[in-house]
C-alpha positions in Angstrom: -43.7 -18.2 101.5 -42.1 -21.6 101.3 -39.1 -22.2 103.6 -35.7 -23.4 102.4 -36.5 -26.8 103.9 -39.9 -27.1 102.2 -38.4 -26.3 98.8 -35.6 -28.7 99.5 -38.2 -31.4 100.3 -39.9 -30.5 97.0 -36.7 -31.1 95.1 -36.3 -34.5 96.8 -39.9 -35.5 96.5 -40.7 -38.5 94.3 -41.0 -37.8 90.6 -44.7 -38.8 90.8 -45.3 -35.5 92.6 -44.8 -33.7 89.2 -48.0 -33.2 87.2 -48.4 -35.6 84.2 -46.0 -38.2 85.8 -48.2 -41.2 86.1 -47.1 -44.5 87.6 -46.4 -45.9 84.2 -44.3 -42.8 83.2 -42.5 -43.1 86.6 -41.5 -46.6 85.7 -40.1 -45.4 82.4 -38.3 -42.5 84.0 -36.7 -45.0 86.5 -35.0 -46.6 83.6 -33.1 -43.3 83.2 -32.3 -43.2 86.9 -34.9 -40.5 87.4 -36.8 -41.1 90.6 -37.0 -37.6 92.3 -37.8 -34.1 91.1 -34.1 -33.3 91.6 -33.2 -36.1 89.2 -35.7 -34.8 86.6 -34.6 -31.2 86.6 -30.9 -32.4 86.5 -31.7 -34.6 83.5 -29.9 -32.1 81.2 -30.3 -32.1 77.4 -27.9 -34.2 75.4 -27.7 -31.6 72.7 -29.7 -28.8 71.2 -31.2 -28.0 67.8 -30.0 -24.5 67.1 -31.5 -23.3 63.9 -28.9 -20.6 63.5 -26.3 -23.4 63.1 -27.8 -25.7 60.5 -26.4 -27.0 57.2 -28.1 -27.1 53.8 -28.6 -30.4 52.1 -25.9 -29.5 49.6 -23.4 -28.6 52.3 -24.1 -31.6 54.6 -20.9 -33.6 54.6 -20.9 -37.4 54.4 -20.0 -39.0 57.8 -20.8 -35.8 59.8 -23.5 -35.2 62.4 -25.6 -32.2 61.1 -29.0 -30.6 61.4 -30.9 -29.9 58.3 -34.1 -27.7 58.2 -36.4 -28.4 55.3 -39.9 -29.3 54.1 -41.3 -32.8 53.9 -42.0 -33.7 50.3 -43.5 -37.1 50.9 -43.6 -40.0 53.3 -43.7 -43.7 52.4 -43.6 -47.0 54.2 -41.8 -50.1 52.8 -42.1 -53.6 54.1 -39.3 -55.7 52.6 -40.0 -58.6 55.0 -42.4 -59.5 57.8 -42.1 -57.4 61.0 -39.7 -54.9 59.2 -41.3 -51.6 58.5 -39.1 -48.9 56.9 -40.4 -45.3 56.9 -38.8 -42.9 54.5 -39.4 -39.2 54.4 -38.0 -36.9 51.7 -37.0 -33.5 53.1 -36.0 -30.7 50.7 -34.6 -27.2 50.9 -33.5 -24.9 48.2 -30.3 -26.8 47.6 -31.5 -30.4 47.3 -33.3 -33.4 48.9 -32.3 -35.8 51.7 -34.0 -38.9 53.0 -34.8 -39.6 56.6 -35.1 -43.4 57.2 -36.5 -45.1 60.3 -36.5 -48.9 60.9 -39.3 -50.7 62.8 -40.9 -47.4 63.7 -44.2 -47.4 61.7 -45.7 -44.7 63.9 -43.4 -42.2 62.2 -45.5 -42.4 59.1 -48.5 -41.3 61.1 -46.6 -38.4 62.7 -45.2 -37.0 59.5 -46.9 -35.5 56.5 -46.0 -33.6 53.4 -45.7 -29.8 53.8 -44.5 -29.9 57.3 -41.3 -27.9 58.1 -38.9 -30.0 60.2 -35.4 -30.0 61.7 -33.7 -33.3 61.1 -30.5 -34.2 62.9 -28.2 -37.2 62.4 -25.2 -38.6 60.6 -25.1 -38.2 56.8 -24.6 -41.2 54.6 -25.0 -41.7 50.9 -26.8 -44.6 49.3 -28.9 -45.3 46.2 -28.1 -41.8 44.8 -29.4 -39.8 47.8 -28.0 -38.3 51.0 -29.6 -40.1 53.9 -29.9 -40.0 57.7 -30.7 -43.3 59.3 -32.9 -43.1 62.4 -32.4 -39.3 62.8 -33.9 -37.1 65.4 -36.7 -35.1 63.8 -38.6 -32.1 65.2 -41.7 -30.6 63.5 -41.2 -26.8 63.7 -44.2 -25.7 61.7 -47.1 -27.1 59.6 -45.9 -24.8 56.8 -43.0 -22.5 55.9 -45.0 -19.5 57.0 -45.6 -21.0 60.5 -42.1 -22.3 61.0 -40.3 -20.7 64.0 -36.5 -20.7 63.2 -35.6 -18.5 66.2 -35.8 -21.3 68.8 -33.2 -23.5 70.4 -34.8 -26.8 71.0 -33.4 -29.1 73.7 -33.0 -32.8 73.0 -33.2 -34.8 76.2 -32.3 -38.5 76.6 -35.5 -40.6 76.5 -36.7 -44.1 76.9 -39.5 -46.3 75.7 -42.8 -44.7 76.7 -41.5 -41.1 76.9 -40.9 -39.1 73.7 -38.6 -36.1 73.5 -41.7 -33.8 73.5 -43.1 -35.4 76.6 -39.7 -35.2 78.4 -39.6 -31.5 77.7 -43.1 -31.1 79.1 -42.3 -33.0 82.2 -39.1 -31.0 82.9 -40.9 -27.7 82.3 -43.7 -28.7 84.6 -41.2 -29.7 87.3 -39.3 -26.4 87.0 -42.6 -24.5 87.2 -43.2 -26.2 90.6 -40.0 -24.9 92.0 -40.7 -21.2 91.6 -39.0 -20.2 95.0 -36.0 -22.5 94.6 -33.3 -21.3 97.0 -29.6 -21.2 96.0 -27.2 -23.4 97.9 -24.1 -21.5 96.7 -22.8 -18.9 99.2 -23.8 -15.4 98.1 -20.2 -14.2 98.0 -19.3 -16.9 95.5 -22.3 -16.1 93.3 -21.6 -12.4 93.3 -17.8 -12.8 92.8 -18.2 -14.8 89.6 -21.5 -13.2 88.4 -23.2 -16.6 88.4 -26.9 -16.6 87.5 -29.2 -18.0 90.2 -29.7 -21.7 90.3 -33.4 -21.3 89.4 -32.5 -19.3 86.3 -29.6 -21.6 85.4 -31.9 -24.6 85.5 -34.4 -22.8 83.3 -31.8 -21.7 80.7 -30.0 -25.0 80.5 -33.2 -26.7 79.6 -35.0 -24.0 77.6 -32.4 -21.4 76.6 -33.4 -18.1 75.2 -30.1 -17.8 73.4 -26.8 -19.7 73.0 -25.2 -17.2 75.3 -27.7 -17.8 78.1 -27.3 -21.6 77.7 -23.5 -21.3 78.0 -23.8 -19.1 81.1 -26.2 -21.6 82.7 -23.8 -24.5 81.9 -21.0 -22.5 83.5 -22.9 -21.9 86.7 -24.2 -25.5 87.0 -20.8 -27.0 86.1 -19.1 -24.9 88.8 -21.8 -26.2 91.3 -21.0 -29.8 90.3 -17.3 -29.3 90.8 -17.7 -27.3 94.1 -20.0 -29.9 95.6 -17.6 -32.8 94.6 -14.6 -31.0 96.1 -16.5 -30.4 99.3 -17.5 -34.0 99.5 -14.0 -35.4 98.8 -12.4 -33.1 101.4 -15.1 -34.0 104.0 -14.4 -37.7 103.4 -10.7 -37.2 103.9 -11.3 -35.3 107.1 -13.5 -38.1 108.3 -10.7 -40.6 107.7 -8.4 -38.5 109.8 -10.8 -37.8 112.7 -9.4 -38.3 116.2 -5.8 -39.2 115.1 -2.6 -37.2 115.2 -0.1 -37.5 112.4 2.9 -39.8 112.6 6.2 -38.1 111.9 8.5 -40.7 110.3 12.0 -40.0 111.7 14.3 -42.5 109.9 17.4 -40.7 108.6 18.5 -40.1 105.0 21.0 -42.9 105.2 18.1 -45.4 105.1 16.9 -44.1 101.8 20.4 -43.8 100.4 20.9 -47.5 101.2 17.6 -48.3 99.4 18.7 -46.4 96.4 22.0 -48.1 96.3 20.3 -51.5 96.1 18.4 -50.6 93.0 20.0 -51.9 89.7 19.3 -48.5 88.1 19.4 -44.8 89.0 16.0 -43.1 89.7 14.8 -40.7 87.0 14.6 -37.0 87.9 10.8 -37.4 88.2 11.0 -40.5 90.4 13.6 -38.8 92.6 11.5 -35.6 92.9 8.3 -37.6 93.7 10.1 -39.7 96.4 11.6 -36.6 97.9 8.2 -34.9 98.2 6.7 -38.1 99.7 9.5 -38.3 102.3 9.0 -34.6 103.1 5.2 -35.3 103.7 5.9 -38.3 105.8 8.3 -36.5 108.0 5.9 -33.6 108.6 3.6 -33.2 111.6 0.5 -33.4 109.4 -1.0 -36.4 107.7 0.1 -37.1 104.1 -2.6 -37.5 101.5 -0.8 -37.9 98.1 -1.5 -39.5 94.8 1.2 -40.7 92.5 0.0 -40.7 88.8 2.4 -42.5 86.5 2.3 -43.4 82.9 2.9 -47.1 82.0 6.5 -48.1 82.8 7.5 -44.9 84.6 8.3 -46.8 87.8 5.7 -46.0 90.5 6.4 -49.2 92.4 10.0 -48.3 93.1 8.9 -44.8 94.4 6.3 -46.5 96.7 9.1 -48.8 97.9 11.0 -45.9 99.2 8.0 -44.7 101.3 7.5 -48.2 102.6 11.2 -48.4 103.7 10.9 -45.1 105.5 7.8 -46.2 107.4 9.4 -49.5 108.4 12.7 -48.0 109.4 10.9 -45.4 111.5 9.6 -48.3 113.7 6.1 -48.5 112.2 4.3 -50.7 109.6 3.2 -50.3 106.0 0.4 -51.9 104.1 0.1 -51.9 100.3 -3.3 -52.9 98.8 -3.6 -54.0 95.2 -6.9 -54.8 93.3 -5.8 -58.4 92.3 -3.9 -61.2 93.9 -1.6 -61.4 91.0 -0.6 -57.8 91.4 -0.2 -58.1 95.2 2.2 -61.0 94.8 4.0 -59.2 92.1 4.8 -56.3 94.4 6.1 -58.8 97.0 8.4 -60.3 94.3 9.6 -56.9 93.0 10.2 -55.1 96.4 10.7 -58.1 98.7 14.4 -58.5 97.6 15.2 -54.9 98.7 13.3 -55.3 101.9 15.2 -58.5 102.8 18.5 -56.7 102.1 17.4 -53.9 104.5 16.3 -56.3 107.2 12.6 -55.4 106.9 10.2 -58.3 107.5 7.3 -58.6 104.9 4.5 -60.9 103.8 1.7 -61.2 101.2 -1.9 -61.7 102.4 -4.7 -62.5 100.0 -8.0 -64.5 100.2 -6.0 -67.5 98.9 -3.4 -67.4 101.7 -3.4 -70.8 103.5 -4.9 -70.7 107.0 -1.7 -71.6 108.8 0.3 -68.9 106.9 -2.5 -66.4 107.4 -2.5 -67.0 111.2 1.2 -66.4 111.3 0.9 -63.2 109.3 -1.9 -61.9 111.5 0.2 -62.6 114.6 3.2 -60.8 113.2 1.1 -57.7 112.2 -0.5 -57.6 115.7 2.8 -57.8 117.7 4.8 -55.7 115.3 7.3 -58.4 114.2 6.0 -58.1 110.7 6.7 -54.6 109.3 5.3 -54.7 105.7 2.3 -56.5 104.2 1.3 -56.6 100.5 -2.3 -57.7 99.9 -5.7 -57.4 98.4 -9.1 -56.7 99.9 -8.1 -59.3 102.5 -6.2 -56.5 104.3 -9.5 -54.8 105.4 -11.0 -57.9 107.1 -11.8 -57.4 110.7 -9.3 -59.8 112.1 -6.4 -58.0 110.4 -5.0 -55.8 113.2 -1.7 -53.8 113.1 0.4 -52.8 116.1 1.5 -49.5 114.4 0.3 -49.0 110.9 1.7 -45.6 109.7 1.6 -45.9 105.9 -1.2 -47.1 103.6 -0.4 -47.5 99.9 -3.3 -48.2 97.6 -2.5 -49.1 93.9 -5.0 -48.6 91.1 -7.1 -46.8 93.7 -10.0 -46.1 91.3 -10.7 -49.8 91.5 -11.5 -49.4 95.2 -14.4 -47.7 96.8 -14.0 -44.9 99.3 -15.2 -47.1 102.1 -12.5 -49.7 101.4 -9.8 -47.0 101.5 -11.2 -45.7 104.7 -11.4 -49.2 106.2 -7.8 -49.9 105.7 -6.7 -46.5 106.9 -8.8 -46.9 110.0 -6.5 -49.7 111.1 -3.8 -47.1 111.6 -5.2 -43.8 113.0 -3.1 -40.9 111.7 -1.5 -43.1 109.0 -0.1 -41.4 105.9 -1.8 -42.3 102.6 -0.2 -42.8 99.2 -2.5 -43.8 96.4 -1.2 -44.7 92.9 -2.7 -45.2 89.5 -1.2 -46.3 86.2 -4.0 -44.6 84.3 -2.4 -41.3 83.2 -5.0 -38.5 83.3 -4.6 -34.8 82.7 -4.0 -32.6 85.7 -7.4 -31.0 85.6 -9.1 -34.4 85.8 -6.8 -35.4 88.6 -7.8 -32.3 90.5 -11.4 -32.8 89.8 -11.7 -36.4 90.9 -8.9 -36.4 93.5 -9.1 -32.9 94.8 -8.5 -34.1 98.4 -5.1 -35.4 97.4 -1.8 -33.7 96.5 -0.6 -35.1 93.2 2.8 -36.1 91.9 3.2 -37.1 88.2 5.6 -39.5 86.5 5.6 -39.0 82.7 9.2 -40.1 81.7 10.2 -43.8 81.3 13.7 -44.9 82.3 16.0 -44.6 79.3 16.9 -48.3 79.6 13.3 -49.4 78.8 13.1 -50.7 75.2 10.6 -49.2 72.8 7.3 -50.6 71.6 6.0 -50.3 68.1 2.3 -50.3 67.4 0.6 -51.3 64.2 -3.1 -51.5 62.9 -4.0 -54.6 60.9 -7.4 -55.5 59.5 -9.1 -58.7 60.6 -8.5 -60.2 57.2 -4.7 -59.7 57.7 -4.4 -60.8 61.3 -2.0 -63.4 59.9 0.6 -60.6 60.1 0.2 -60.5 63.8 0.3 -64.3 64.0 3.6 -64.3 62.1 5.1 -61.8 64.4 4.1 -64.0 67.4 5.6 -67.1 65.8 8.9 -65.2 65.1 9.0 -64.1 68.8 8.3 -67.6 70.0 11.2 -68.9 67.9 13.5 -66.4 69.7 12.3 -67.8 73.1 9.9 -64.8 73.8 6.2 -64.9 74.8 3.0 -63.2 73.6 -0.5 -62.0 74.6 -3.6 -62.3 72.5 -6.4 -60.1 74.0 -9.9 -61.2 73.0 -12.4 -59.0 74.9 -15.5 -60.0 73.0 -15.1 -63.8 73.0 -18.6 -65.2 73.2 -20.3 -62.0 72.0 -22.1 -62.6 68.7 -21.0 -60.9 65.5 -24.4 -59.3 65.3 -23.8 -57.6 68.7 -20.4 -56.4 67.5 -21.7 -54.6 64.4 -25.3 -53.4 65.0 -26.7 -50.6 67.2 -25.2 -52.3 70.4 -21.7 -51.3 69.3 -21.6 -48.3 71.6 -23.0 -50.2 74.5 -20.3 -52.8 74.1 -17.6 -50.1 74.1 -19.0 -48.6 77.3 -19.1 -52.0 79.0 -15.5 -52.7 78.0 -14.4 -49.3 79.2 -16.1 -50.0 82.5 -14.0 -53.1 82.9 -16.8 -55.5 82.4 -15.9 -59.1 81.6 -17.7 -59.9 78.3 -16.1 -63.2 77.5 -18.0 -66.3 78.5 -15.7 -68.9 80.0 -16.7 -71.6 77.6 -16.3 -69.4 74.5 -12.9 -68.2 75.8 -11.8 -71.8 76.3 -12.9 -72.7 72.8 -11.0 -69.7 71.4 -7.8 -70.7 73.2 -8.3 -74.3 72.0 -8.6 -73.2 68.4 -5.5 -71.0 68.6 -3.6 -73.9 70.3 -4.6 -76.5 67.7 -4.8 -74.4 64.5 -2.5 -71.4 64.8 0.2 -72.2 67.4 0.1 -75.9 67.4 3.8 -76.3 68.5 3.5 -73.9 71.4 1.8 -74.0 74.8 -1.3 -71.8 74.7 -2.9 -70.7 78.0 -6.1 -68.9 79.0 -6.8 -66.2 81.5 -10.2 -64.5 82.1 -11.9 -62.7 84.9 -14.4 -65.5 85.2 -11.9 -68.0 86.4 -11.5 -68.7 90.1 -8.6 -66.9 91.9 -6.4 -70.0 92.3 -6.8 -70.8 88.6 -5.8 -67.3 87.6 -2.8 -67.3 89.9 -1.6 -70.7 88.6 -2.0 -69.5 84.9 -0.1 -66.2 85.6 2.7 -68.0 87.5 3.1 -70.5 84.6 3.2 -67.6 82.1 5.7 -65.8 84.3 7.9 -69.0 84.5 7.8 -69.4 80.8 5.7 -72.6 80.8 3.0 -70.9 78.7 4.1 -69.3 75.4 0.9 -67.6 74.3 -1.6 -66.2 76.8 -5.1 -65.8 75.5 -6.7 -63.3 77.8 -9.5 -60.8 78.3 -8.9 -57.3 79.8 -8.0 -58.9 83.2 -4.3 -58.3 82.2 -4.9 -54.6 81.7 -3.2 -53.6 84.9 0.0 -54.6 86.7 0.9 -57.8 84.9 4.7 -57.9 84.6 6.3 -60.6 82.5 9.6 -59.3 81.1 9.9 -62.0 78.5 6.5 -61.1 76.8 7.2 -59.0 73.7 4.2 -59.2 71.4 0.6 -58.4 72.0 -2.3 -58.8 69.6 -5.6 -57.0 70.5 -8.7 -58.2 68.8 -11.7 -55.8 68.4 -9.4 -52.9 69.2 -11.9 -50.3 68.0 -14.1 -51.1 71.0 -11.5 -49.7 73.4 -10.8 -46.2 74.5 -7.3 -44.8 74.0 -6.3 -45.0 77.6 -7.3 -48.6 77.9 -5.4 -49.6 74.8 -2.4 -47.8 76.2 -2.7 -49.8 79.4 -2.8 -53.1 77.6 0.1 -52.1 75.4 2.1 -51.5 78.6 2.2 -55.2 79.3 5.0 -55.7 76.7 8.5 -54.2 76.6 8.9 -54.7 80.4 12.2 -56.4 80.1 15.3 -56.0 77.9 13.6 -56.8 74.6 11.6 -54.3 72.3 7.9 -55.0 72.0 5.3 -55.1 69.2 1.5 -54.4 69.5 -1.0 -55.3 66.8 -4.4 -53.6 66.9 -6.8 -55.8 65.0 -9.7 -53.6 63.8 -11.8 -52.7 60.8 -13.2 -49.2 61.5 -16.1 -48.3 59.2 -15.1 -46.1 56.2 -17.1 -43.2 57.6 -16.0 -43.7 61.2 -13.1 -41.2 61.1 -13.2 -40.8 64.9 -12.3 -44.4 65.5 -9.7 -44.4 62.8 -8.0 -41.4 64.3 -8.2 -42.9 67.8 -6.3 -46.0 66.7 -3.8 -44.0 64.7 -3.0 -42.0 67.8 -1.7 -45.2 69.4 0.6 -45.7 66.5 1.9 -42.1 66.6 2.6 -41.6 70.3 3.3 -43.6 73.5 2.7 -40.6 75.8 -0.1 -41.8 78.0 -1.0 -38.3 79.2 -1.4 -37.0 75.7 -3.5 -40.0 74.8 -5.6 -39.6 77.9 -6.3 -36.0 76.9 -7.4 -37.1 73.5 -9.6 -39.8 75.0 -11.1 -37.3 77.4 -12.2 -35.1 74.6 -13.9 -38.0 72.8 -15.3 -40.0 75.8 -16.7 -39.6 79.2 -14.4 -39.2 82.2 -15.5 -42.4 83.8 -14.5 -44.3 80.6 -11.0 -42.8 80.8 -10.7 -44.1 84.3 -12.1 -47.4 83.5 -14.3 -47.4 86.6 -16.4 -44.7 88.3 -14.7 -42.9 91.1 -16.9 -41.8 94.0 -18.9 -38.8 92.8 -17.8 -39.0 89.2 -21.5 -39.6 88.2 -22.4 -36.2 89.5 -20.3 -34.5 86.8 -22.9 -34.2 84.1 -22.0 -30.8 82.6 -18.3 -30.4 83.4 -15.9 -30.4 80.4 -12.7 -31.1 82.3 -10.2 -29.9 79.8 -12.0 -26.7 78.9 -13.1 -26.0 82.4 -9.7 -26.0 84.0 -10.2 -22.5 85.5 -13.5 -23.6 87.0 -11.9 -26.8 88.4 -9.1 -24.8 90.2 -11.6 -22.2 91.5 -14.0 -24.8 92.9 -11.2 -26.6 94.6 -9.8 -23.5 96.2 -13.3 -22.3 97.2 -14.2 -25.7 98.8 -11.0 -25.7 100.8 -11.6 -22.2 102.1 -15.2 -23.0 103.1 -14.1 -26.1 105.1 -11.2 -24.4 106.7 -13.6 -21.8 108.1 -16.5 -24.2 108.8 -15.3 -27.8 108.8 -18.7 -29.4 109.5 -20.8 -26.8 107.6 -22.7 -26.0 110.8 -22.9 -22.2 110.1 -26.4 -21.1 109.3 -25.3 -19.7 105.9 -24.0 -23.1 104.9 -27.2 -25.1 105.8 -28.2 -25.3 102.1 -24.7 -26.6 101.3 -24.9 -29.3 103.9 -28.4 -30.4 102.7 -27.2 -30.5 99.1 -24.2 -32.7 99.9 -26.4 -35.1 101.9 -28.8 -35.5 98.9 -26.3 -35.4 96.0 -23.9 -37.9 97.6 -26.4 -40.3 98.9 -25.5 -44.0 99.3 -26.6 -44.9 95.8 -23.7 -42.8 94.6 -21.1 -44.8 96.5 -19.0 -47.4 95.0 -19.3 -50.8 96.6 
């Protein structure tokens, strides 16, 4: 009988060990990130064709994704121009006929023939008098009505060139057959408590379900496993950061914080006060603080972090606050530095652009303790940055940093408390899923003094409405942003099958504007649209000193209109900017649009945001997404809507460590599983911190394989 180790090795064997996987097919699978047997059996179906849940031709709604079962009446090939083959198949049932249409896929005509019974799945459109599906998925389920098997649930896996859906099913089935004695890494007590099916059975039923109920039970089991492993890994990483160091109890008195509060030109909101009180309680405790502060746009996270920094400095230690950009790091120095000066706390800003002489002075002050607080970027984790007594690490927009970077800064202060912040409001269940090693505090309420922002959707043909609003603001001495994320991307790429890919790339924070095209766009706006105003340009492709100079000029009021890409999404604070125009708004997720919107109304003046977009008439999802921005400014509500429509990583804007392992988790609907996996992981590690017990050998092996270096964020 194979041992646990031998079966584990079989899972982690190269995918070429699976029968039928030739070198050529292995190359194709690699394009789907499938390189091992484990990758293959965890390549779950994207959807299923369940013939008990199909629509008739008559009932299929225009604009909806449906599955129709019918008989092929005829197949034809049209060739309107060279190298363009269009295959059309007429499929009928007792209520009508629908056309399946495939472009540049001439082999479909050889695969299909009249009389075959097929299941056809895709979005319904209407053209030339017929309902149609363009490039639908089609499955032959019988060569005649008598042979058709309508009792099956057919999985539809993601494929790539060289591997059809049928071949993918065959490869997965073959791989599963080779794992007949697959051991289960979940502790037996957890499996029995929740009546989970075995891993072997769950993998079989998720790919080839006997019924919808079996499929759902398999997903529940495997989703819990994903969550449980992620929680274990996050907690182990946190424990590794704290190894060998005792906690630092910050002992400064309440009068220090009262003095800080008295310097603020406003009163803290109830949520801010509660968050700061909890942070102070953690910092004064004999255990290490690990806390995340999640705040909606404009809810005042920085001022809360400032209180923690003051407590650390006045307790005789040092604090470091790391931001993802130089602009943001300097901004924190500007916003908190005044209060630190009043309290007699020394501080500095350290970035890669800091002059050598100033850098040497800062490093000396940090090493001998005469410098108490430093704001900075990745420059803080360089080897020559040494602290005398670092007791508090604050990391802003922490999802933009890798776990190694967080650990590297924290290692400079053994036993230091950790406060991470994010302006990306996410639901509590997602926060617990991705940040299960951190206690969370939430800020949802904006200070009453903050002016409102109105949001409006305008078509591209009516963008002059947004231009007029900008001109009006400029006449009043205000400033404006124009966001152009797709500058330099051809119109064809914006409207054809690459649309979804563009959306994913924008959501991941990728810079899609070429520098030259962005310069041309800014020049056009400066010469033709805002000829009497100063137009500036800011993109992620500019060098750091150039970006800093542009932002400083915009902050000082020397630039009236800033043409920018999504580089301004986070942390840019220009109180005089009151109007924002976002081109190609339909390409963004809700949360990212909300972040961009948060750049206006940051001073005493109300803001206006114009979403320039032309959603397709049948694209109700996009239209509803944009309308949600108009109807609410609650970032947490928008994040929840976004999460239901998009992947978790898109909502965050960048993959957090381990997020890519969550293939089956439906965070909003799996709230109970999330909480249970978190509690179970904590209990396991409290009893066996290094998973050295024999009953946890399978768990340890799984974690090593699932969270290998290729999962880490650089």
